[in-house]
C-alpha positions as CSV (number, residue, x, y, z in Angstrom):
1,M,35.8,7.5,-19.7
2,S,38.8,9.6,-18.5
3,T,39.1,13.2,-19.8
4,P,42.3,13.4,-21.8
5,T,45.0,15.9,-20.8
6,T,44.8,19.0,-22.9
7,P,47.8,20.8,-24.2
8,P,48.2,24.6,-23.9
9,L,46.0,26.5,-26.3
10,Q,48.0,27.9,-29.1
11,I,45.5,28.8,-32.0
12,L,42.6,30.4,-29.9
13,E,44.2,31.9,-26.8
14,A,47.2,33.4,-28.6
15,A,45.2,34.6,-31.5
16,G,46.1,38.3,-30.9
17,Q,49.8,37.6,-30.6
18,K,51.9,39.6,-33.0
19,Q,54.2,38.2,-35.6
20,T,58.0,38.7,-35.5
21,N,59.1,42.2,-36.8
22,Q,60.2,40.8,-40.1
23,R,56.9,39.0,-40.8
24,E,54.8,41.9,-39.5
25,R,56.0,44.0,-42.4
26,F,53.9,41.7,-44.6
27,E,51.4,39.7,-42.6
28,K,48.8,42.0,-40.9
29,V,47.0,39.2,-39.1
30,R,48.3,36.1,-37.2
31,T,48.7,33.3,-39.6
32,L,49.6,29.7,-38.6
33,V,50.7,27.3,-41.3
34,H,50.4,23.5,-41.0
35,P,51.8,20.9,-43.4
36,D,48.3,19.8,-44.4
37,S,44.6,20.2,-43.6
38,A,44.5,17.1,-41.4
39,S,47.1,18.3,-38.9
40,A,45.6,21.9,-38.9
41,S,42.1,20.5,-38.3
42,A,43.3,18.2,-35.6
43,A,45.0,21.1,-33.7
44,L,42.0,23.3,-33.9
45,A,39.5,20.6,-32.9
46,G,41.6,19.8,-30.0
47,E,41.6,23.4,-28.7
48,V,37.8,23.7,-29.4
49,A,37.4,20.6,-27.3
50,A,39.5,22.1,-24.5
51,L,37.4,25.3,-24.7
52,I,34.1,23.4,-24.5
53,R,35.3,21.3,-21.6
54,E,36.7,24.3,-19.6
55,R,33.4,26.2,-20.0
56,S,31.3,23.2,-19.2
57,A,33.3,22.6,-16.1
58,S,32.5,26.2,-15.0
59,G,28.8,25.8,-15.7
60,K,29.0,27.9,-18.9
61,L,27.7,27.2,-22.4
62,T,30.0,27.5,-25.4
63,V,28.6,29.4,-28.4
64,L,30.2,28.4,-31.7
65,G,29.7,30.1,-35.1
66,L,30.1,27.4,-37.8
67,A,30.9,27.4,-41.5
68,T,29.8,25.2,-44.4
69,G,31.6,24.1,-47.6
70,S,34.5,21.7,-48.1
71,T,37.0,23.6,-46.0
72,P,35.7,22.7,-42.4
73,V,34.8,19.1,-43.3
74,P,38.2,17.7,-41.8
75,F,37.6,19.8,-38.7
76,Y,34.1,18.5,-38.2
77,R,35.3,14.9,-38.7
78,E,38.0,15.4,-36.0
79,L,35.3,16.8,-33.7
80,I,33.2,13.7,-34.3
81,R,36.1,11.5,-33.6
82,L,36.8,13.4,-30.3
83,H,33.1,12.8,-29.4
84,R,33.2,9.1,-30.2
85,D,36.6,8.1,-29.0
86,E,37.4,10.6,-26.2
87,G,34.0,11.5,-24.8
88,L,33.7,15.1,-25.9
89,S,30.2,16.2,-25.2
90,F,28.3,18.9,-27.0
91,R,25.4,19.0,-24.5
92,D,26.6,22.6,-23.4
93,V,27.1,23.9,-26.9
94,I,25.0,26.3,-28.9
95,T,25.6,26.8,-32.6
96,F,25.0,29.4,-35.2
97,N,25.8,28.9,-38.8
98,L,27.0,31.6,-41.1
99,D,24.6,31.4,-43.9
100,E,22.0,29.4,-46.0
101,Y,20.9,29.5,-49.7
102,Y,17.7,31.3,-50.1
103,G,14.9,29.2,-51.6
104,L,16.2,25.8,-50.4
105,A,14.2,23.8,-47.8
106,R,16.0,22.2,-45.0
107,D,15.7,18.7,-46.5
108,H,17.2,19.8,-49.9
109,P,20.3,17.8,-50.5
110,E,22.3,21.0,-51.0
111,S,20.9,23.1,-48.1
112,Y,23.4,23.9,-45.5
113,Y,21.1,22.5,-42.8
114,R,21.3,19.1,-44.6
115,F,25.1,19.6,-45.0
116,M,25.7,20.3,-41.3
117,S,23.4,17.4,-40.3
118,D,25.4,15.1,-42.5
119,Q,28.9,16.4,-41.5
120,L,28.4,17.1,-37.8
121,F,25.0,17.4,-36.0
122,D,23.8,13.8,-36.6
123,H,27.0,12.5,-35.1
124,V,27.3,14.2,-31.8
125,D,25.1,14.9,-28.8
126,L,24.2,18.5,-29.7
127,S,20.6,19.4,-28.7
128,P,18.5,20.2,-31.7
129,D,17.1,23.3,-30.0
130,R,20.6,24.7,-29.7
131,I,21.1,24.5,-33.4
132,H,20.6,27.6,-35.4
133,L,20.9,28.4,-39.2
134,P,19.2,31.0,-41.2
135,D,15.9,29.8,-42.8
136,G,16.1,29.8,-46.6
137,T,12.3,29.4,-46.9
138,V,11.0,32.5,-45.1
139,P,8.8,34.7,-47.3
140,M,10.5,37.6,-48.9
141,E,8.6,40.1,-46.9
142,A,9.7,38.4,-43.7
143,V,13.4,38.2,-44.4
144,Y,14.3,41.4,-42.7
145,D,12.6,40.5,-39.5
146,H,14.1,37.0,-39.7
147,C,17.6,38.4,-40.0
148,R,17.1,40.8,-37.0
149,D,15.8,37.8,-35.0
150,Y,18.9,35.9,-35.9
151,E,21.1,38.7,-34.5
152,H,19.0,38.8,-31.4
153,R,19.3,35.1,-30.7
154,I,23.1,35.3,-31.0
155,A,23.2,38.2,-28.5
156,E,20.7,36.4,-26.2
157,A,23.2,33.4,-26.2
158,G,25.9,35.7,-24.9
159,G,27.6,36.3,-28.3
160,L,29.9,34.0,-30.3
161,D,32.8,32.6,-28.3
162,L,34.4,31.4,-31.5
163,Q,33.5,31.8,-35.1
164,I,34.9,29.4,-37.7
165,L,35.3,30.7,-41.2
166,G,36.3,29.7,-44.7
167,I,37.3,31.9,-47.5
168,G,36.0,32.0,-51.1
169,R,37.8,32.8,-54.2
170,T,36.5,36.3,-54.1
171,G,37.7,36.7,-50.5
172,H,34.2,36.4,-49.1
173,I,33.5,35.2,-45.5
174,G,30.1,33.7,-45.1
175,F,28.4,35.1,-48.2
176,N,29.7,38.6,-47.7
177,E,30.6,39.2,-51.4
178,P,32.8,42.1,-52.6
179,G,31.3,45.4,-51.5
180,S,30.1,44.2,-48.1
181,A,30.5,46.9,-45.4
182,I,32.6,46.2,-42.3
183,D,29.5,46.9,-40.1
184,S,27.0,44.9,-42.2
185,A,24.5,42.8,-40.3
186,T,22.8,39.6,-41.1
187,R,20.9,40.0,-44.4
188,M,19.9,38.6,-47.8
189,I,22.6,39.0,-50.4
190,T,22.9,38.4,-54.2
191,L,25.7,35.9,-54.9
192,D,28.7,36.8,-57.0
193,R,29.2,35.1,-60.4
194,V,32.4,33.4,-59.2
195,T,30.7,32.2,-56.1
196,R,27.9,30.6,-58.1
197,Q,30.4,29.0,-60.6
198,D,32.4,27.5,-57.7
199,A,29.1,25.9,-56.5
200,A,28.0,24.7,-59.9
201,A,29.2,21.1,-59.5
202,D,27.1,20.7,-56.4
203,F,23.9,21.8,-58.2
204,M,24.7,20.1,-61.6
205,G,25.3,23.3,-63.4
206,V,25.7,27.0,-62.7
207,A,22.0,27.6,-63.8
208,N,20.7,25.7,-60.9
209,V,22.7,27.5,-58.2
210,P,20.5,29.8,-56.1
211,R,21.1,33.4,-56.8
212,S,20.6,34.6,-53.3
213,A,21.5,33.7,-49.8
214,I,21.0,34.8,-46.2
215,T,24.3,35.5,-44.4
216,M,25.7,36.8,-41.2
217,G,27.1,40.3,-41.9
218,V,30.7,41.2,-41.5
219,G,29.9,43.3,-38.4
220,T,28.1,40.2,-36.9
221,I,31.2,38.1,-37.5
222,L,33.6,40.7,-36.1
223,E,31.7,40.7,-32.9
224,A,32.7,37.2,-32.1
225,K,35.3,36.9,-29.3
226,R,37.6,34.8,-31.4
227,L,37.8,34.2,-35.2
228,V,39.7,31.3,-36.9
229,L,39.7,31.4,-40.8
230,M,40.8,28.1,-42.4
231,A,42.0,27.6,-45.9
232,W,43.4,24.7,-47.8
233,G,44.8,24.1,-51.3
234,A,46.9,26.1,-53.8
235,N,43.7,27.6,-55.3
236,K,43.3,29.6,-52.2
237,A,46.8,30.9,-52.1
238,G,46.2,34.1,-53.9
239,I,43.2,35.2,-52.0
240,V,44.9,34.3,-48.6
241,R,47.8,36.5,-49.5
242,E,45.4,39.4,-50.3
243,A,43.5,39.0,-47.1
244,V,46.6,38.6,-44.9
245,E,49.0,40.9,-46.5
246,G,46.8,43.3,-48.5
247,K,45.0,46.5,-47.4
248,V,41.8,46.3,-45.5
249,T,39.1,46.6,-48.3
250,D,35.4,45.8,-48.8
251,Q,36.4,44.1,-52.0
252,V,38.0,41.3,-49.9
253,S,35.7,40.9,-46.9
254,A,38.2,38.5,-45.2
255,S,40.7,41.3,-44.9
256,F,38.5,42.9,-42.3
257,L,39.9,40.2,-39.9
258,Q,43.0,42.4,-39.8
259,T,41.0,44.8,-37.5
260,H,39.9,42.0,-35.1
261,P,42.1,41.7,-31.9
262,N,41.8,37.9,-31.7
263,A,41.8,36.6,-35.3
264,T,43.9,33.8,-36.8
265,F,44.3,32.4,-40.3
266,L,44.9,28.7,-40.1
267,V,46.2,27.4,-43.5
268,D,48.0,24.5,-45.0
269,Q,51.3,24.7,-46.8
270,A,49.7,25.0,-50.2
271,A,47.3,27.9,-49.2
272,A,50.3,29.7,-47.6
273,S,52.4,29.4,-50.6
274,Y,51.9,33.0,-51.9
275,L,52.6,34.6,-48.5
276,T,55.9,36.5,-48.7
277,R,57.7,34.4,-46.2
278,F,57.3,31.4,-48.4
279,R,57.1,32.9,-51.9
280,F,59.9,35.5,-51.5
281,P,61.7,34.5,-48.3
282,W,64.8,36.6,-49.0
283,L,62.6,39.6,-48.4
284,V,61.9,38.5,-44.9
285,G,65.3,37.4,-43.7
286,P,68.4,35.5,-44.6
287,V,68.1,32.4,-46.7
288,E,70.2,29.6,-48.0
289,W,70.9,30.5,-51.6
290,D,70.7,27.0,-53.1
291,A,70.0,26.4,-56.8
292,P,66.1,26.4,-56.5
293,M,66.2,29.6,-54.3
294,K,68.5,31.4,-56.9
295,K,66.1,30.4,-59.7
296,R,63.1,31.6,-57.8
297,A,64.7,35.0,-57.0
298,V,66.0,35.7,-60.4
299,V,62.8,34.7,-62.2
300,W,60.8,36.9,-59.7
301,M,63.1,39.8,-60.4
302,A,62.9,39.5,-64.1
303,R,59.1,39.3,-64.0
304,K,58.8,42.3,-61.5
305,L,61.2,44.6,-63.5
306,E,59.7,43.3,-66.9
307,K,63.3,42.5,-68.1
308,P,64.7,39.4,-69.7
309,V,66.9,37.4,-67.3
310,L,70.0,38.2,-69.3
311,K,69.4,42.0,-68.9
312,L,69.4,42.0,-65.0
313,V,72.3,44.0,-63.6
314,D,73.9,44.3,-60.2
315,E,71.7,47.3,-59.2
316,D,68.6,45.2,-59.9
317,Y,69.8,42.6,-57.3
318,N,70.8,45.2,-54.7
319,E,67.6,47.2,-55.1
320,N,65.2,44.3,-54.8
321,G,66.3,42.5,-51.7
322,A,68.6,39.9,-53.5
323,E,71.9,41.4,-52.8
324,G,72.6,38.4,-50.6
325,L,72.5,36.1,-53.7
326,L,75.4,37.9,-55.3
327,A,77.3,38.0,-52.0
328,S,76.8,34.3,-51.6
329,T,78.3,33.5,-54.9
330,S,81.0,36.1,-55.3
331,E,79.8,36.4,-58.8
332,A,78.5,39.4,-60.7
333,A,74.9,39.5,-62.0
334,Y,76.1,38.5,-65.4
335,E,77.3,35.1,-64.3
336,V,74.2,34.4,-62.2
337,N,72.0,35.5,-65.1
338,I,73.6,33.1,-67.5
339,D,73.3,30.2,-65.0
340,I,69.5,30.9,-64.4
341,F,68.8,31.5,-68.1
342,N,70.3,28.2,-69.0
343,R,68.4,26.3,-66.3
344,V,65.1,27.8,-67.4
345,Q,65.9,27.2,-71.1
346,H,66.7,23.5,-70.4
347,T,63.2,22.9,-68.9
348,I,61.9,23.4,-72.5
349,T,61.5,20.2,-74.6
350,G,59.3,19.1,-77.4
351,W,60.0,15.5,-76.4
352,P,58.2,14.9,-73.0
353,G,59.1,11.3,-73.1
354,G,62.7,11.8,-73.9
355,K,64.5,12.0,-77.3
356,P,66.4,8.9,-78.3
357,G,69.9,9.0,-79.5
358,V,70.9,12.5,-77.9
359,D,72.8,13.6,-74.9
360,D,70.1,13.9,-72.2
361,S,72.2,15.3,-69.4
362,R,70.5,18.7,-69.6
363,R,67.0,17.5,-70.7
364,P,64.1,17.1,-68.3
365,E,63.4,13.5,-69.4
366,R,66.0,10.8,-70.1
367,S,66.5,9.5,-73.6
368,Q,66.4,5.8,-72.6
369,P,64.6,3.5,-72.5
370,F,62.8,4.4,-75.7
371,P,59.9,3.9,-76.4
372,K,58.6,4.4,-72.8
373,R,55.6,3.0,-71.0
374,V,53.8,6.1,-69.8
375,V,50.8,6.2,-67.4
376,V,48.7,9.4,-67.3
377,F,46.3,9.7,-64.3
378,S,43.2,11.8,-64.8
379,P,41.2,12.3,-61.6
380,E,38.1,13.2,-63.5
381,P,37.9,12.5,-67.2
382,T,38.5,16.1,-68.3
383,D,41.5,16.8,-66.1
384,A,44.3,15.3,-68.2
385,F,43.0,17.1,-71.4
386,I,42.9,20.5,-69.6
387,G,46.4,20.1,-68.1
388,M,48.3,18.1,-70.6
389,G,46.2,17.5,-73.8
390,G,49.1,18.8,-76.1
391,T,51.6,16.5,-74.3
392,L,49.4,13.5,-74.6
393,T,49.4,14.0,-78.4
394,R,53.3,14.4,-78.4
395,L,53.8,11.2,-76.4
396,R,51.7,9.1,-78.8
397,E,53.0,10.8,-81.9
398,Q,56.6,10.1,-80.7
399,G,56.0,6.4,-80.3
400,H,55.4,5.9,-76.5
401,E,53.0,3.4,-75.1
402,V,50.5,5.5,-73.3
403,R,47.8,4.4,-70.9
404,L,45.4,7.1,-70.1
405,V,43.9,6.1,-66.7
406,F,40.6,7.9,-65.7
407,Q,40.5,7.4,-61.9
408,T,36.8,8.3,-61.5
409,S,33.8,8.2,-63.8
410,G,33.0,11.9,-63.5
411,N,29.3,11.1,-63.7
412,L,28.5,13.8,-61.1
413,R,29.4,16.5,-63.7
414,V,27.0,15.0,-66.3
415,A,23.7,16.9,-66.5
416,D,20.4,15.3,-66.4
417,G,19.7,16.5,-70.0
418,A,22.4,14.3,-71.3
419,A,20.8,11.2,-69.8
420,L,17.3,12.2,-70.9
421,N,18.5,12.8,-74.4
422,F,19.9,9.2,-74.5
423,A,16.7,7.8,-73.1
424,R,14.5,9.6,-75.5
425,V,16.6,8.5,-78.5
426,V,16.1,4.9,-77.4
427,L,12.3,5.4,-77.0
428,E,12.0,7.0,-80.4
429,M,14.0,4.1,-82.0
430,A,11.8,1.6,-80.2
431,E,8.7,3.5,-81.4
432,S,9.9,3.6,-85.0
433,S,11.0,0.0,-85.1
434,H,7.5,-1.5,-84.1
435,S,9.4,-4.5,-82.8
436,P,9.0,-6.5,-79.7
437,E,12.7,-6.9,-79.5
438,W,12.9,-3.3,-78.1
439,E,10.8,-4.1,-75.0
440,S,13.7,-4.4,-72.7
441,Q,15.4,-1.3,-74.0
442,T,12.1,0.6,-73.8
443,S,11.7,-0.4,-70.2
444,Y,15.2,0.8,-69.3
445,A,14.8,4.1,-71.1
446,R,11.5,4.7,-69.3
447,S,13.1,4.0,-66.0
448,I,15.7,6.6,-66.7
449,V,13.1,9.2,-67.5
450,E,11.0,8.3,-64.4
451,A,14.0,8.3,-62.0
452,I,15.2,11.7,-63.2
453,D,11.7,13.2,-63.0
454,A,11.2,11.7,-59.5
455,K,14.3,13.1,-58.0
456,G,13.7,16.6,-59.1
457,E,16.3,19.2,-60.1
458,F,18.7,18.6,-57.3
459,G,18.0,15.2,-55.9
460,I,20.4,12.2,-55.8
461,D,20.6,10.0,-58.8
462,P,19.9,6.3,-58.3
463,D,22.9,4.1,-59.1
464,F,21.7,3.0,-62.6
465,V,21.2,6.6,-63.6
466,R,24.8,7.5,-62.4
467,K,26.0,4.4,-64.4
468,L,24.4,5.8,-67.6
469,K,25.9,9.2,-67.0
470,A,29.3,7.5,-66.5
471,L,29.0,5.8,-69.8
472,I,28.0,8.9,-71.6
473,L,31.1,10.7,-70.2
474,R,33.2,7.6,-70.9
475,G,32.3,7.9,-74.6
476,E,33.2,11.7,-74.6
477,A,36.5,10.9,-72.9
478,R,37.4,8.2,-75.6
479,D,36.4,10.7,-78.3
480,A,38.7,13.3,-76.9
481,A,41.5,10.8,-76.5
482,S,41.2,9.9,-80.2
483,V,41.9,13.6,-81.0
484,C,45.1,13.2,-79.0
485,R,46.0,10.1,-81.2
486,L,45.2,7.6,-78.5
487,R,43.7,4.3,-79.5
488,Y,40.5,2.8,-78.0
489,H,42.3,0.3,-75.8
490,D,44.8,3.0,-74.5
491,S,42.1,4.2,-72.1
492,Q,41.4,2.6,-68.7
493,F,38.5,3.5,-66.3
494,L,39.0,2.7,-62.6
495,D,35.7,4.2,-61.2
496,L,37.3,4.6,-57.8
497,P,34.9,3.8,-54.8
498,F,35.4,7.2,-53.1
499,Y,33.6,8.9,-56.1
500,E,31.0,6.4,-56.9
501,S,29.6,6.4,-53.4
502,G,30.0,10.2,-52.7
503,R,29.0,13.7,-53.7
504,Y,31.0,16.8,-54.1
505,R,32.4,18.2,-50.8
506,R,31.5,14.9,-49.1
507,F,34.0,12.4,-50.5
508,R,35.9,10.0,-48.3
509,F,39.1,8.2,-49.2
510,E,39.1,4.5,-49.0
511,T,41.9,2.0,-49.0
512,A,40.3,0.4,-52.0
513,D,41.0,3.6,-54.0
514,A,44.8,3.2,-53.5
515,E,44.5,-0.5,-54.2
516,G,42.9,0.2,-57.7
517,V,45.8,2.6,-58.6
518,R,48.4,0.1,-57.2
519,D,47.1,-2.6,-59.6
520,V,47.5,-0.3,-62.6
521,L,51.1,0.4,-61.7
522,A,51.9,-3.2,-61.0
523,D,50.3,-4.3,-64.3
524,F,51.8,-1.6,-66.6
525,Q,55.2,-1.1,-65.0
526,P,55.6,2.4,-66.2
527,H,58.8,4.4,-67.0
528,S,57.0,7.7,-66.6
529,V,53.9,8.8,-64.7
530,F,51.9,12.0,-65.0
531,A,49.5,12.9,-62.2
532,T,47.7,15.9,-60.7
533,G,45.8,16.9,-57.6
534,D,48.8,17.5,-55.3
535,A,47.8,21.0,-54.5
536,S,44.0,20.7,-54.7
537,D,41.5,21.3,-52.0
538,P,41.7,18.2,-49.8
539,S,38.1,17.2,-50.3
540,S,38.1,17.5,-54.0
541,P,38.1,14.5,-56.4
542,Q,41.6,15.7,-57.6
543,A,43.1,15.7,-54.1
544,I,41.7,12.3,-53.2
545,A,42.7,10.8,-56.4
546,F,46.2,12.1,-55.9
547,R,46.2,10.6,-52.4
548,A,45.2,7.3,-54.0
549,F,48.2,7.5,-56.3
550,A,50.6,8.6,-53.6
551,E,49.6,5.7,-51.3
552,A,49.7,3.3,-54.2
553,W,53.2,4.5,-55.0
554,A,54.2,3.8,-51.4
555,M,52.5,0.3,-51.5
556,A,54.8,-0.4,-54.6
557,Y,58.0,0.3,-52.4
558,G,60.6,-2.1,-53.6
559,A,59.0,-2.8,-56.9
560,G,61.6,-2.7,-59.8
561,F,59.8,-0.2,-61.9
562,R,60.0,2.5,-59.2
563,N,63.8,2.6,-59.6
564,D,63.4,3.7,-63.2
565,C,60.3,5.8,-63.2
566,K,59.9,9.5,-63.1
567,V,56.6,11.1,-61.8
568,W,55.6,14.4,-63.3
569,L,52.9,16.6,-61.8
570,Y,50.7,18.7,-64.0
571,R,47.9,21.2,-63.1
572,G,44.4,20.8,-64.4
573,R,41.9,23.1,-62.7
574,D,44.3,24.2,-60.0
575,R,46.5,27.2,-59.7
576,P,49.1,26.9,-62.6
577,L,52.7,26.3,-61.8
578,E,54.9,29.4,-61.4
579,A,57.8,29.7,-63.7
580,H,60.4,28.9,-61.0
581,E,58.5,25.7,-60.1
582,I,58.6,24.2,-63.7
583,D,60.9,21.3,-64.4
584,M,59.6,20.6,-67.8
585,A,57.9,23.0,-70.3
586,V,56.4,21.4,-73.4
587,P,55.8,24.0,-76.1
588,M,52.9,24.0,-78.5
589,S,52.4,25.6,-82.0
590,P,49.1,27.2,-82.9
591,D,47.9,24.1,-84.6
592,Q,48.8,22.0,-81.5
593,L,46.9,24.3,-79.2
594,E,43.9,24.4,-81.4
595,E,44.0,20.5,-81.5
596,K,44.0,20.4,-77.6
597,T,41.0,22.8,-77.6
598,E,39.3,20.5,-80.1
599,A,39.8,17.6,-77.7
600,L,38.2,19.6,-74.9
601,R,35.2,20.5,-77.1
602,R,34.3,16.8,-77.2
603,F,33.1,17.0,-73.6
604,M,29.6,18.4,-73.2
605,S,30.1,18.9,-69.4
606,L,32.9,21.5,-69.4
607,N,32.4,25.0,-68.1
608,E,33.8,28.2,-69.6
609,D,37.0,28.2,-67.5
610,D,37.8,24.6,-68.5
611,L,37.4,25.5,-72.2
612,N,39.9,28.4,-71.7
613,A,42.7,26.0,-70.9
614,A,44.4,27.3,-74.0
615,A,44.5,30.8,-72.6
616,R,46.5,29.5,-69.5
617,N,48.9,27.8,-71.9
618,R,49.4,31.0,-73.8
619,E,50.0,32.8,-70.4
620,N,52.8,30.2,-69.7
621,A,54.3,30.9,-73.1
622,A,54.1,34.7,-72.5
623,V,56.0,34.3,-69.2
624,Y,58.7,32.3,-70.8
625,D,58.9,34.8,-73.6
626,S,59.3,37.6,-71.1
627,L,62.2,35.8,-69.4
628,G,64.0,35.8,-72.8
629,M,63.2,32.4,-74.0
630,A,61.9,31.5,-77.5
631,E,58.4,32.6,-78.3
632,Y,55.7,29.8,-78.4
633,E,52.1,29.8,-78.9
634,G,51.5,27.9,-75.7
635,I,53.3,25.8,-73.0
636,E,52.2,23.0,-70.8
637,S,54.2,22.9,-67.6
638,F,55.2,20.0,-65.3
639,K,57.0,19.6,-61.9
640,L,59.0,16.6,-60.9
641,W,57.5,14.8,-57.9
642,K,59.7,13.8,-55.1
643,A,57.9,11.1,-53.0
644,P,57.8,11.8,-49.3
C-alpha cells in the first residue's frame, strides 16, 4: 500500500504561531476554529499520522499522550480509518493516558482502559506493552509510588511528543480540578461536584460515580513538546473563552496552556461562539453592519451598561466599540434604538403556532394555515419538556394538531431501582393472587431481578431489561405530556437504532436513524417543526438525534410540505440562546411556569439541573425585562433554523 502524500503541518508545527495583532488582544493562546468536530478531527488525525510516519522513517518512536471522554472519539475514529484504509501503523507508537478513575478495574465498562480499548487500542496495531494508563486498583498506600513510576515511564520514553486534551465544564484538563497548581505532578485527586454530575449518565446516577481519580498533573502535561486541546459544542463555549481569553488561573487549569510555547486550542464553531472575534466581532475589526449584527451589538451594549435599549445614547456607542454602527447608518442612537427595540419586541408572542385572523407581518409565526400540524422532536424523552414544556401546552390549548416524537427511548437514564420496583410489584401481586395464571409474569419478574443482580452496579443491561426501562420512561413521558394537554395518541416513540445499540459517549449514527425521522415527516406533513441538539456535543444523543432530523429533512427535498414549513430550534440541556439569537420568545405566567415544572416532576430520572429548567426561563424573562420589554415570569426561546 502506497503512503499517501501528506500536506504541510498546520496544527502541530505552527502551534506557537501568534495571532494577528487584533486577535492577540483577546486570544492568549493559538486557537483554530473548524466548522465541525469531524473536519477538525480529520485535520488533526492527518497531522498526527504525518508525525508518526516521519519519526518512524527516522527510526524514532512517537510518544502520544491521550485523553478520554466523548471529545476525542471522532479523532480516534479517524485514526482507525487511517490505519485501516491508508496503512498507518502504530507499531512505533507509545501511549500514555491522562487519567483513570480510582477503584475501577480495567475490565469495568466505565474504566478508561476499557474505553480506550473500545475506541482505539483494539482497532490498530499498537503493541500492548507500549500502552500505559494509571492503575485505578493499586492499594491506597501504593498510589504515591505508582504515580512517581508513571512519571518515570514518561521520562524514560523520551517525554511526550504530543499531548491530546479535552476540557471539562470546570476548565479541567485531565482530572486537574480547580485549585490544581501549575507544577502539579501525577497524583490522586478528589473529583469536583460538577465533574461527577457530568459523568452521572455513564454510571447510572451521580451516586455511583467514583469520587477519586489518578491524573497526570498540570506540570506533567506542560512538559509535553506539543499540546492540542479539543472542544466541541456550545456547552463548552463559555469555558473555552475563559481558558483562551481569560487570565492564567488555577481555577481554570486549561488556562495554563497560555504559558506553553507550542499549544493549540482546536475547536468547532459552536465551542468558539463565545470568543470575542465571533461574539463581538466589531471589537476585533471592521464588520458589515447588517440587521443581525446591529441587533447583536445593541443588545450587548444594553446588557453591558445595564440600560434598556431605548436609553442608549451616542456616547454609549462611541465608548463601547460600536461607533461604526452609527457611522454606517448615518442615524443617531435614538433611531437605531427604536429599530432594535421593535425587532426584539416582535419576537415575543403568546401564539407559537400563529394567531389566526391578524396581521402576521411582524410576528414570528404566520397566522395561516390554522390550525397547524406541528411536530416536536425530543431526542430523549425529557428534552422537549425541559426546553419547551410551556410552549407545548400553548400549542395544544390553541387548537393545533401536535405530535410529540420521542426519538430515543431514554432507557439509559432509568436507574436499576425503577426496574426492580416494577419486578417486585409483579412478584408481590403474583404471591398474593395464589393463581397459576401468574406463572409467566412471575418468571419474567424474576428474570429482571436476576439480570440486574448479575450485571452488578455498572454492568450492561441485557436487551429485555433495557426494554422494561424504556417502557417505564415511556409511561412517565406520557404522564408528563398529559400535563401539557397532549392526548395519549399524540405521542410517538421512534427508539432510534443508534441509542438502542449504544452507550453514552459511544453512540454511532446510522442511516436508519434518519430514515425513521423521514417517515415521521412524510406521514405527518407538518407546517411547523420544533427540534433541538444543533449545538450539542457531537457524540451526545441530542446531537445525533438532530443529525437524524437534518438528514431526514434533506431526504425530503422536493416534498411539498417543506415549502410551507418552519423549523424552530429550542434548547434543552444545552447552553441557552442569547437574546440576540432569539427569533421567537414565548412568555409564561407564574401558573404556566409551575405547570411546566409539574410536567417535569413526572419523570423520576431527572437530575437537579433539569428540574431547574424554570430558573433558566426566569433568567430569559429577566434579560428581556432589562432590555425594556414587558416583564414576564418566564420565557421559552426559539431560533429559526436555516437548512444548509
